[in-house]
Every structure is written in structure tokens, then in C-alpha cells.
C-alpha positions in Angstrom: 0.0 0.0 0.0 1.5 3.4 -1.1 2.4 5.7 1.7 1.2 9.3 1.7 4.1 11.8 2.0 4.0 13.9 5.1 3.9 17.7 5.0 7.6 17.8 6.0 8.5 15.6 3.0 6.6 17.9 0.7 8.4 21.0 2.0 11.8 19.4 1.6 11.0 18.2 -2.0 9.8 21.7 -3.0 12.9 23.3 -1.5 15.2 21.0 -3.4 13.4 21.7 -6.7 13.6 25.4 -6.0 17.3 25.2 -5.3 18.0 23.3 -8.5 15.9 25.8 -10.5 17.8 28.6 -8.9 21.2 27.1 -9.7 20.1 26.6 -13.3 19.0 30.2 -13.6 22.2 31.4 -12.1 24.3 29.5 -14.6 22.3 31.0 -17.4 23.0 34.5 -15.9 19.3 35.2 -15.6 16.9 35.2 -12.7 13.5 33.6 -13.2 11.7 36.9 -12.8 13.9 38.4 -15.5 13.0 35.5 -17.8 9.3 36.2 -17.3 9.6 39.9 -18.1 12.0 39.9 -21.1 11.0 38.8 -24.6 12.6 35.6 -25.9 14.9 37.5 -28.3 16.2 39.8 -25.6 16.8 36.8 -23.3 18.8 35.0 -26.0 20.8 38.2 -26.8 21.7 38.7 -23.1 22.7 35.1 -22.8 24.9 35.4 -25.9 26.5 38.6 -24.5 27.4 36.9 -21.2 28.9 34.0 -22.9 30.7 36.2 -25.4 32.3 38.5 -22.8 33.7 35.4 -21.1 35.6 34.5 -24.3 37.1 37.9 -25.0 40.9 38.2 -24.6 41.8 41.5 -22.9 44.9 42.0 -24.9 43.2 41.4 -28.2 40.3 43.6 -27.2 42.6 46.6 -26.4 44.5 46.1 -29.7 41.3 45.9 -31.6 40.0 49.1 -30.1 43.1 51.1 -31.1 43.2 49.7 -34.6 39.5 49.8 -35.4 39.2 53.4 -34.1 42.2 54.4 -36.2 40.6 52.9 -39.3 37.3 54.7 -38.5 39.1 58.0 -38.3 40.8 57.5 -41.6 37.5 56.5 -43.2 35.7 59.5 -41.8 38.5 61.8 -42.9 38.3 60.5 -46.4 34.7 61.6 -46.9 34.5 65.4 -47.2 31.0 65.9 -45.8 31.8 63.6 -42.9 35.2 65.2 -42.3 33.8 68.8 -42.3 31.1 67.9 -39.7 32.7 65.3 -37.5 36.5 65.2 -37.8 37.7 68.8 -37.6 37.1 70.6 -34.3 38.2 73.8 -32.5 39.5 76.6 -34.7 40.1 74.1 -37.6 36.4 73.7 -37.9 36.0 77.3 -38.9 36.5 78.7 -42.4 38.6 81.9 -42.0 38.8 84.6 -44.6 42.3 84.6 -46.1 44.5 87.5 -45.0 46.0 87.8 -48.5 43.1 88.6 -50.8 45.1 87.8 -53.9 45.4 84.2 -52.8 42.8 82.9 -55.2 43.1 79.3 -54.1 42.4 80.1 -50.5 39.5 82.3 -51.5 38.0 79.5 -53.7 38.4 77.0 -50.8 36.6 79.4 -48.4 33.7 79.9 -50.8 33.3 76.2 -51.5 33.2 75.4 -47.8 30.5 78.1 -47.2 28.1 76.6 -49.8 25.0 75.5 -47.9 24.0 71.9 -47.7 20.4 71.0 -48.7 18.2 68.0 -47.9 17.0 66.1 -44.9 20.2 64.0 -44.9 22.4 67.0 -44.4 20.1 68.4 -41.8 20.2 65.1 -39.9 24.0 65.1 -40.1 24.1 68.7 -38.9 21.9 67.7 -35.9 24.3 64.8 -35.0 27.3 67.2 -35.4 25.6 69.6 -32.9 26.2 67.2 -30.1 29.3 69.1 -28.8 31.1 69.7 -25.6 33.4 72.6 -24.7 37.0 72.2 -26.0 38.1 72.7 -22.4 36.9 69.1 -21.8 40.2 68.2 -23.4 41.6 68.4 -19.9 39.5 65.4 -19.0 41.7 63.2 -21.2 44.7 63.7 -18.9 42.5 63.4 -15.7 41.5 60.0 -17.1 45.2 59.2 -17.9 46.4 60.0 -14.4 43.4 58.2 -12.7 43.9 55.1 -14.9 47.6 54.9 -14.1 47.0 55.4 -10.3 44.1 52.9 -10.3 46.0 50.2 -12.1 49.2 50.8 -10.1 47.2 50.2 -6.9 45.4 47.2 -8.4 48.8 45.6 -9.4 50.5 46.3 -6.1 47.6 45.0 -4.0 46.4 42.3 -6.5 43.0 43.9 -6.5 39.9 42.5 -8.0 40.1 44.5 -11.2 43.7 43.2 -11.8 42.6 39.6 -11.2 39.6 40.1 -13.5 41.8 41.4 -16.3 44.6 38.8 -15.9 42.0 36.0 -16.0 40.8 37.3 -19.4 44.2 37.0 -21.1 45.0 34.0 -23.2 48.3 32.2 -22.6 49.5 32.6 -26.2 49.5 36.4 -25.8 51.8 36.4 -22.8 54.3 33.6 -23.7 56.8 36.4 -23.7 56.5 38.7 -20.7 57.8 42.1 -19.7 60.2 42.1 -16.8 59.2 43.5 -13.4 61.6 46.4 -14.0 59.9 47.2 -17.3 56.5 47.2 -15.8 57.5 49.7 -13.1 59.5 51.9 -15.5 56.8 52.1 -18.2 54.0 52.6 -15.7 56.0 55.4 -14.2 56.7 57.1 -17.5 53.1 57.0 -18.6 52.1 58.5 -15.2 54.7 61.3 -15.7 53.3 62.0 -19.2 49.8 62.2 -17.9 50.7 64.4 -14.9 52.7 66.8 -17.1 50.0 67.2 -19.7 47.3 67.7 -17.0 49.5 70.5 -15.5 50.0 72.1 -18.9 46.3 72.1 -19.6 45.4 73.6 -16.2 48.2 76.2 -16.2 48.6 77.1 -19.9 45.2 76.8 -21.5 43.5 80.0 -22.6 39.7 80.5 -22.3 38.1 79.5 -25.6 34.6 79.1 -27.1 35.8 76.2 -29.3 33.8 73.0 -29.3 34.5 69.4 -30.1 32.1 66.7 -31.1 30.9 64.6 -28.2 32.2 61.3 -29.6 35.7 62.8 -29.9 35.6 63.3 -26.1 34.4 59.7 -25.5 37.0 58.2 -27.8 39.7 60.3 -26.2 38.7 59.1 -22.7 38.6 55.5 -23.8 42.1 55.8 -25.4 43.7 57.0 -22.2 41.9 54.5 -20.1 43.0 51.7 -22.5 46.6 52.9 -22.6 46.7 52.7 -18.8 46.0 49.0 -19.3 48.2 48.5 -22.4 51.3 49.7 -20.7 51.5 46.8 -18.3 49.2 44.1 -19.6 52.0 42.1 -21.4 53.8 41.9 -18.1 51.2 39.8 -16.3 53.4 36.7 -15.9 56.1 38.8 -14.2 53.6 40.4 -11.9 52.1 37.1 -10.9 55.6 35.7 -10.2 56.4 38.6 -7.9 55.4 38.6 -4.2 55.9 42.4 -4.0 56.5 44.1 -7.3 58.4 47.1 -5.9 60.5 45.0 -3.5 61.4 42.7 -6.4 62.6 45.4 -8.7 66.4 44.9 -9.3 68.8 47.8 -9.8 71.0 46.6 -12.6 72.7 47.9 -15.8 70.1 49.3 -18.2 69.4 47.4 -21.4 70.3 48.7 -24.8 66.6 49.6 -25.4 66.5 51.6 -22.2 69.7 53.4 -23.1 68.4 54.2 -26.6 64.8 55.1 -25.9 64.6 56.5 -22.4 66.5 59.6 -23.7 64.0 59.7 -26.6 61.1 59.9 -24.1 62.8 62.6 -22.1 63.8 64.8 -25.0 60.5 64.4 -26.8 58.7 65.4 -23.5 60.9 68.5 -23.2 60.3 69.5 -26.8 56.5 69.0 -26.5 56.5 71.1 -23.3 58.4 73.9 -24.9 56.0 73.9 -27.9 53.0 74.0 -25.6 54.5 76.9 -23.7 55.1 78.8 -26.9 51.6 78.2 -28.2 50.2 79.3 -24.9 52.1 82.6 -25.2 51.2 83.1 -28.8 48.6 85.6 -29.8 45.4 83.8 -30.8 45.2 82.5 -34.4 48.8 83.7 -35.2 51.1 81.8 -37.5 53.8 80.2 -35.2 57.4 81.3 -35.9 59.2 79.3 -33.2 62.2 77.3 -34.6 60.4 74.0 -34.0 57.5 75.2 -36.2 59.5 76.3 -39.2 60.0 72.8 -40.7 56.8 71.1 -39.2 53.3 72.5 -38.8 52.7 70.5 -35.6 56.0 69.6 -33.9 54.1 69.0 -30.6 52.3 66.2 -32.4 55.7 64.9 -33.6 56.9 64.8 -30.0 53.8 63.0 -28.9 54.4 60.3 -31.5 58.0 60.0 -30.3 56.9 59.6 -26.7 54.7 56.7 -27.5 57.3 55.3 -29.9 59.8 55.1 -27.1 57.2 53.3 -24.9 56.7 50.7 -27.7 60.3 49.7 -27.3 60.8 50.3 -23.6 57.7 48.0 -22.9 58.8 45.3 -25.3 58.6 41.8 -23.6 61.9 39.9 -23.3 62.7 38.4 -26.7 60.4 40.7 -28.6 61.4 43.8 -30.6 58.2 45.8 -29.6 55.2 45.7 -27.3 52.4 44.9 -29.8 49.7 46.3 -27.5 51.4 49.7 -27.1 52.3 49.6 -30.8 48.6 49.4 -31.6 48.1 52.5 -29.4 50.9 54.2 -31.3 49.0 53.5 -34.6 46.0 55.3 -33.1 48.1 58.3 -32.1 49.8 58.5 -35.5 46.4 58.4 -37.4 44.6 60.8 -35.0 47.4 63.4 -34.8 48.2 63.0 -38.5 44.7 63.9 -39.5 44.7 66.8 -37.1 48.1 68.0 -38.4 46.8 67.8 -42.0 43.7 69.8 -41.1 45.8 72.4 -39.3 48.0 72.9 -42.3 44.9 73.4 -44.5 43.5 75.9 -42.0 46.8 77.8 -42.0 46.8 77.9 -45.8 43.3 79.4 -45.9 44.1 81.8 -43.1 47.6 83.0 -44.0 48.0 81.9 -47.6 49.6 78.8 -49.2 53.0 80.4 -49.4 53.3 80.8 -45.6 53.2 77.0 -44.8 53.6 75.3 -48.2 57.2 74.3 -47.4 56.4 73.0 -43.9 55.8 69.3 -43.3 52.6 68.3 -41.5 54.0 66.2 -38.7 56.9 64.0 -39.7 59.8 65.7 -41.5 60.6 64.4 -45.0 57.8 61.8 -44.6 54.4 63.5 -43.9 
């Protein structure tokens, strides 16, 4: 004769079923209540996102961000109506009247750029382009750079949860060759110095301006400096893991050939860039620069910026590798971004001061670009 389960047995069986259901929902990344409220397509998308994020390699993600963003900038700059609305910013986004009225080419360029755009498509693009922030937000880039360096320095030193999360998302094949402990400390320090210097320059030298920049420019810039704070040490994860205390394990030894060659490059380029920024800050607004550094190159401060990141590419190279590929990807972004800005600056100078005034000057890299 079958026995009738008691009330206690029924409660225990219900609790076990609830527990199994709860564990199943947890593994799926969704709570039962969420499953009831979300449409099936949304549920599948969220599940896919959770599973996809767990497969992303942090190093590949950073490299991809730098390279994809650089390609996007090149593509946008190659389309005139996109470049005029979204790429140029600050004074370069304006169309000045040429000082020399006899410069027909500059006059024609100014007239062409003033022709009105018609149609709903142009109106929509103009509306998107109106999403702007003050150019003074440029300072936020270096706030992000300093905060990123300090944050990751603390996470590395104390083996914080963010460091553990990032290191767990790096595939072994990407860190078969590792930076040394000395390299991690040196390159992290240099990037922090760069961020602090630029932040001080922005706060102490910047002039009040009504210039604007497109909102996505600001977002992309913030993302770059946050990503660079990661890129500078991420290929040194094995050395960090093998160290009990990173600072205590740093060895004072003879510098490598790369350090002897590229640490002076970083120092000299930083000095040149600081001198250029001081000169530009003292220059009367919208005046053609006549400083010796500007006589051969339109934007020598951009040249110095590229040299700074170039030095970090070699200084952060893992043992047995010529370069640090993650920082190299960041250098590609810097070259493209500043190269486009330098080209737009030269075009603006030509319209403002006449082609003869800057025609002989290189945009950013002497005898190359």
C-alpha cells in the first residue's frame, strides 16, 4: 500500500526543486523573474552577451579598439561631408577669410566650404554634429590618464579584483613572452609622468576659448587614455604574478640597450613638447607660429607626442620581442589621429595665411608626412 508523503517531506522536496531551478537560472545568468519579463529574443541576446564576454581576450580587445578606431578616423576623414562635420574641431572647424586677398586658391576654398547643404540627410548630419562639448573638456583626457595609471598601479600592487579580472581574461599565447618587473615599473611610471605633465599644462597654460569638439571625440579620447593605462603593463602579467611584492622585487641593474636608446627619446620628446606648448600658450590667438620648431613642421608638438609613444613601444617590449604589440597598436591610433589633425591644421593655415606661408612645412613628420 502506497504511503502518503507527510507535510515535512513535501516541503523538503519543494525546497530541493527550487534550489535546482535557482542554480540553473544562475548558470544561465538570468533570474526567473527576469526570464518572465524579457521577450525571448532579448533573453537570447543577453545570454549570448554573457557567454561572449567570457571568451574575450583582454589584450586582443585593447589592440582591436586602437586599430578599429584608427581605421574609422581614416575612413571618416576621407569623406568630405563627414570630415567637415565630425573630424575637424576647434579653430580648424571654422573657415577663416584669407589674409591675402590675392590668394585665389584660398578664396575659392573658403567659398566652397561656405556653400549651404540641402536636404534632410544634411540636416540630420548637422543635428548629429551639434552634439558638442566645450573644448576645455580636453583636460578630462589627462585626468583619465592619471586616474587610470593610479588605479592600475594600486590594483597591481595589492592584487586587487580588477587586476585579477583582467589577468583572468588574457590567453596564454598572448603572454608567452613577458615584460620584466623592471619594465612594468618603469613604463607605468613614464606613462604616469606623461599624464601628470599634460594635465598640469592644460590647467596652467590653457586659454579661455569658445571652441567646441564633437561629443564622440571626447568619448574616444577618454577611452584611449583608459585603455593605454592597461596596455602599458598588460603584457607583463606573468612577471607580476611571479612577484610577491612588485616594488621590492625590482632589481637595480645595468640598463638594457633599449633603455639606453629610448629613455632619452622619451625625455627629449617630452621636453620639446612642453616647450612647444609653452610657446603656443604665449602666442597671440590664431597667429602663425614662428618658433624654430614650427619652421619645418606645422605641428611639432604632435611629432613629439608620437616620439613619446614610440619610445614606450620599445621600452615596454617583452623579453625576446622587438616591440610591445599592444602599445604599438596604441601608437598607430596616435599617428592616425594626430596625423589627421596636423593635415587639417595645415589646410587651415593655408586658408588663413596663404599657401606660401606654410607650403614648405611638413605636416607632422619631416621628410615623410
